[in-house]
Biopython code that builds the backbone (N, CA, C, O; Angstrom):
import numpy as np
from Bio.PDB.StructureBuilder import StructureBuilder

atoms = [
    (1, "UNK", "N", (0.996, -1.207, 0.002)),
    (1, "UNK", "CA", (0.173, 0.083, 0.024)),
    (1, "UNK", "C", (0.877, 1.300, -0.017)),
    (1, "UNK", "O", (0.600, 2.233, -0.771)),
    (2, "UNK", "N", (1.700, 1.278, 0.723)),
    (2, "UNK", "CA", (2.718, 2.283, 0.823)),
    (2, "UNK", "C", (3.555, 2.739, -0.441)),
    (2, "UNK", "O", (3.752, 3.905, -0.780)),
    (3, "UNK", "N", (4.032, 1.540, -1.101)),
    (3, "UNK", "CA", (4.616, 1.775, -2.383)),
    (3, "UNK", "C", (3.734, 2.403, -3.484)),
    (3, "UNK", "O", (4.185, 3.203, -4.303)),
    (4, "UNK", "N", (2.549, 2.023, -3.456)),
    (4, "UNK", "CA", (1.514, 2.572, -4.317)),
    (4, "UNK", "C", (1.291, 4.086, -4.227)),
    (4, "UNK", "O", (1.055, 4.887, -5.132)),
    (5, "UNK", "N", (1.438, 4.293, -2.783)),
    (5, "UNK", "CA", (1.082, 5.737, -2.540)),
    (5, "UNK", "C", (2.286, 6.548, -2.853)),
    (5, "UNK", "O", (2.136, 7.696, -3.271)),
    (6, "UNK", "N", (3.450, 6.049, -2.687)),
    (6, "UNK", "CA", (4.730, 6.626, -3.160)),
    (6, "UNK", "C", (4.704, 6.789, -4.442)),
    (6, "UNK", "O", (5.139, 7.880, -4.810)),
    (7, "UNK", "N", (4.294, 5.982, -5.370)),
    (7, "UNK", "CA", (4.419, 6.025, -6.695)),
    (7, "UNK", "C", (3.581, 7.010, -7.275)),
    (7, "UNK", "O", (3.897, 7.757, -8.201)),
    (8, "UNK", "N", (2.305, 6.965, -6.577)),
    (8, "UNK", "CA", (1.425, 7.997, -7.022)),
    (8, "UNK", "C", (1.742, 9.532, -6.653)),
    (8, "UNK", "O", (1.322, 10.430, -7.382)),
    (9, "UNK", "N", (2.423, 9.777, -5.608)),
    (9, "UNK", "CA", (2.968, 11.010, -5.221)),
    (9, "UNK", "C", (3.984, 11.437, -5.987)),
    (9, "UNK", "O", (4.201, 12.636, -6.164)),
    (10, "UNK", "N", (4.703, 10.479, -6.514)),
    (10, "UNK", "CA", (5.978, 10.858, -7.479)),
    (10, "UNK", "C", (5.347, 11.234, -8.782)),
    (10, "UNK", "O", (5.779, 12.230, -9.362)),
    (11, "UNK", "N", (4.335, 10.517, -9.318)),
    (11, "UNK", "CA", (3.630, 10.761, -10.462)),
    (11, "UNK", "C", (2.887, 12.095, -10.477)),
    (11, "UNK", "O", (2.921, 12.793, -11.490)),
    (12, "UNK", "N", (2.333, 12.406, -9.574)),
    (12, "UNK", "CA", (1.544, 13.719, -9.207)),
    (12, "UNK", "C", (2.650, 14.891, -9.254)),
    (12, "UNK", "O", (2.506, 15.903, -9.940)),
    (13, "UNK", "N", (3.649, 14.661, -8.529)),
    (13, "UNK", "CA", (4.698, 15.551, -8.397)),
    (13, "UNK", "C", (5.307, 16.008, -9.703)),
    (13, "UNK", "O", (5.599, 17.174, -9.968)),
    (14, "UNK", "N", (5.480, 14.861, -10.559)),
    (14, "UNK", "CA", (5.951, 15.238, -12.077)),
    (14, "UNK", "C", (4.900, 15.936, -12.901)),
    (14, "UNK", "O", (5.140, 16.854, -13.685)),
    (15, "UNK", "N", (3.688, 15.408, -12.647)),
    (15, "UNK", "CA", (2.622, 16.162, -13.372)),
    (15, "UNK", "C", (2.541, 17.567, -12.993)),
    (15, "UNK", "O", (2.451, 18.452, -13.843)),
    (16, "UNK", "N", (2.571, 17.804, -11.694)),
    (16, "UNK", "CA", (2.319, 19.287, -11.200)),
    (16, "UNK", "C", (3.534, 20.082, -11.922)),
    (16, "UNK", "O", (3.292, 21.141, -12.501)),
    (17, "UNK", "N", (4.630, 19.635, -11.883)),
    (17, "UNK", "CA", (6.029, 20.429, -12.323)),
    (17, "UNK", "C", (5.867, 20.655, -13.820)),
    (17, "UNK", "O", (6.320, 21.644, -14.395)),
    (18, "UNK", "N", (5.146, 19.608, -14.456)),
    (18, "UNK", "CA", (4.976, 19.750, -16.071)),
    (18, "UNK", "C", (3.761, 20.946, -16.148)),
    (18, "UNK", "O", (3.948, 21.918, -16.879)),
    (19, "UNK", "N", (2.762, 20.847, -15.517)),
    (19, "UNK", "CA", (1.747, 21.848, -15.691)),
    (19, "UNK", "C", (2.397, 23.237, -15.105)),
    (19, "UNK", "O", (1.962, 24.298, -15.553)),
    (20, "UNK", "N", (3.269, 23.246, -14.266)),
    (20, "UNK", "CA", (3.878, 24.706, -13.802)),
    (20, "UNK", "C", (4.783, 25.018, -14.978)),
    (20, "UNK", "O", (4.703, 26.186, -15.359)),
    (21, "UNK", "N", (5.676, 24.193, -15.678)),
    (21, "UNK", "CA", (6.329, 24.581, -16.787)),
    (21, "UNK", "C", (5.578, 25.190, -18.011)),
    (21, "UNK", "O", (5.864, 26.255, -18.559)),
    (22, "UNK", "N", (4.659, 24.412, -18.318)),
    (22, "UNK", "CA", (3.632, 24.553, -19.359)),
    (22, "UNK", "C", (3.121, 26.137, -19.131)),
    (22, "UNK", "O", (3.302, 27.064, -19.921)),
    (23, "UNK", "N", (2.466, 26.193, -17.896)),
    (23, "UNK", "CA", (1.909, 27.557, -17.568)),
    (23, "UNK", "C", (3.028, 28.553, -17.803)),
    (23, "UNK", "O", (2.803, 29.444, -18.622)),
    (24, "UNK", "N", (4.011, 28.524, -17.294)),
    (24, "UNK", "CA", (5.285, 29.399, -17.407)),
    (24, "UNK", "C", (5.529, 29.819, -18.888)),
    (24, "UNK", "O", (5.484, 30.989, -19.267)),
    (25, "UNK", "N", (5.758, 28.888, -19.582)),
    (25, "UNK", "CA", (6.024, 29.137, -21.176)),
    (25, "UNK", "C", (4.671, 29.893, -21.715)),
    (25, "UNK", "O", (4.778, 30.879, -22.444)),
    (26, "UNK", "N", (3.497, 29.420, -21.349)),
    (26, "UNK", "CA", (2.412, 30.067, -21.921)),
    (26, "UNK", "C", (2.353, 31.408, -21.649)),
    (26, "UNK", "O", (2.156, 32.223, -22.550)),
    (27, "UNK", "N", (2.547, 31.818, -20.173)),
    (27, "UNK", "CA", (2.586, 33.085, -19.642)),
    (27, "UNK", "C", (3.763, 33.741, -20.413)),
    (27, "UNK", "O", (3.341, 34.784, -20.914)),
    (28, "UNK", "N", (4.895, 33.569, -20.666)),
    (28, "UNK", "CA", (5.881, 34.353, -21.285)),
    (28, "UNK", "C", (5.381, 34.470, -22.677)),
    (28, "UNK", "O", (5.533, 35.562, -23.225)),
    (29, "UNK", "N", (4.765, 33.436, -23.377)),
    (29, "UNK", "CA", (4.460, 33.694, -24.697)),
    (29, "UNK", "C", (3.264, 34.805, -24.826)),
    (29, "UNK", "O", (3.214, 35.554, -25.802)),
    (30, "UNK", "N", (2.351, 34.851, -23.817)),
    (30, "UNK", "CA", (1.407, 35.689, -23.872)),
    (30, "UNK", "C", (1.845, 37.304, -23.615)),
    (30, "UNK", "O", (1.288, 38.279, -24.119)),
    (31, "UNK", "N", (2.859, 37.312, -22.802)),
    (31, "UNK", "CA", (3.583, 38.666, -22.397)),
    (31, "UNK", "C", (4.114, 39.205, -23.584)),
    (31, "UNK", "O", (3.888, 40.343, -23.997)),
    (32, "UNK", "N", (4.928, 38.237, -24.198)),
    (32, "UNK", "CA", (5.842, 38.669, -25.313)),
    (32, "UNK", "C", (4.797, 39.045, -26.517)),
    (32, "UNK", "O", (5.040, 40.011, -27.241)),
    (33, "UNK", "N", (3.653, 38.266, -26.698)),
    (33, "UNK", "CA", (2.777, 38.762, -27.834)),
    (33, "UNK", "C", (1.987, 40.002, -27.620)),
    (33, "UNK", "O", (1.641, 40.712, -28.564)),
    (34, "UNK", "N", (1.686, 40.275, -26.317)),
    (34, "UNK", "CA", (1.020, 41.323, -25.981)),
    (34, "UNK", "C", (1.843, 42.662, -26.093)),
    (34, "UNK", "O", (1.407, 43.737, -26.504)),
    (35, "UNK", "N", (3.180, 42.375, -25.627)),
    (35, "UNK", "CA", (4.213, 43.527, -25.638)),
    (35, "UNK", "C", (4.454, 43.838, -27.068)),
    (35, "UNK", "O", (4.356, 45.019, -27.401)),
    (36, "UNK", "N", (4.807, 42.791, -28.120)),
    (36, "UNK", "CA", (4.984, 43.026, -29.337)),
    (36, "UNK", "C", (3.844, 43.960, -29.876)),
    (36, "UNK", "O", (4.059, 45.074, -30.352)),
    (37, "UNK", "N", (2.514, 43.339, -29.739)),
    (37, "UNK", "CA", (1.467, 44.080, -30.503)),
    (37, "UNK", "C", (1.372, 45.422, -30.007)),
    (37, "UNK", "O", (1.154, 46.337, -30.801)),
    (38, "UNK", "N", (1.531, 45.668, -28.616)),
    (38, "UNK", "CA", (1.360, 46.908, -28.260)),
    (38, "UNK", "C", (2.380, 47.950, -28.814)),
    (38, "UNK", "O", (2.107, 49.105, -29.141)),
    (39, "UNK", "N", (3.734, 47.282, -28.869)),
    (39, "UNK", "CA", (5.045, 48.122, -29.475)),
    (39, "UNK", "C", (4.299, 48.561, -31.082)),
    (39, "UNK", "O", (4.178, 49.725, -31.466)),
    (40, "UNK", "N", (3.924, 47.518, -31.749)),
    (40, "UNK", "CA", (3.754, 47.727, -33.187)),
    (40, "UNK", "C", (2.521, 48.982, -33.326)),
    (40, "UNK", "O", (2.552, 49.913, -34.132)),
    (41, "UNK", "N", (1.522, 48.728, -32.370)),
    (41, "UNK", "CA", (0.559, 49.993, -32.389)),
    (41, "UNK", "C", (1.287, 51.196, -32.130)),
    (41, "UNK", "O", (1.312, 52.049, -33.017)),
    (42, "UNK", "N", (1.915, 51.405, -30.993)),
    (42, "UNK", "CA", (2.386, 52.662, -30.741)),
    (42, "UNK", "C", (3.775, 53.224, -31.746)),
    (42, "UNK", "O", (4.249, 54.347, -31.571)),
]
sb = StructureBuilder()
sb.init_structure("model")
sb.init_model(0)
sb.init_chain("A")
sb.init_seg("    ")
for serial, (resi, resn, name, xyz) in enumerate(atoms, 1):
    if name == "N":
        sb.init_residue(resn, " ", resi, " ")
    sb.init_atom(name, np.array(xyz, "f"), 0.0, 1.0, " ", f" {name:<3s}", serial, name[0])
structure = sb.get_structure()
């Protein structure tokens, strides 16, 4: 039982870090896109 829980926690930890990385990339992309469009307009 303990080993199963350990595996699950490790998997969720990997999944969480992956989600965080994806959000960071998306956030950076959104900021760059917004900044570029704003710069082109002005």
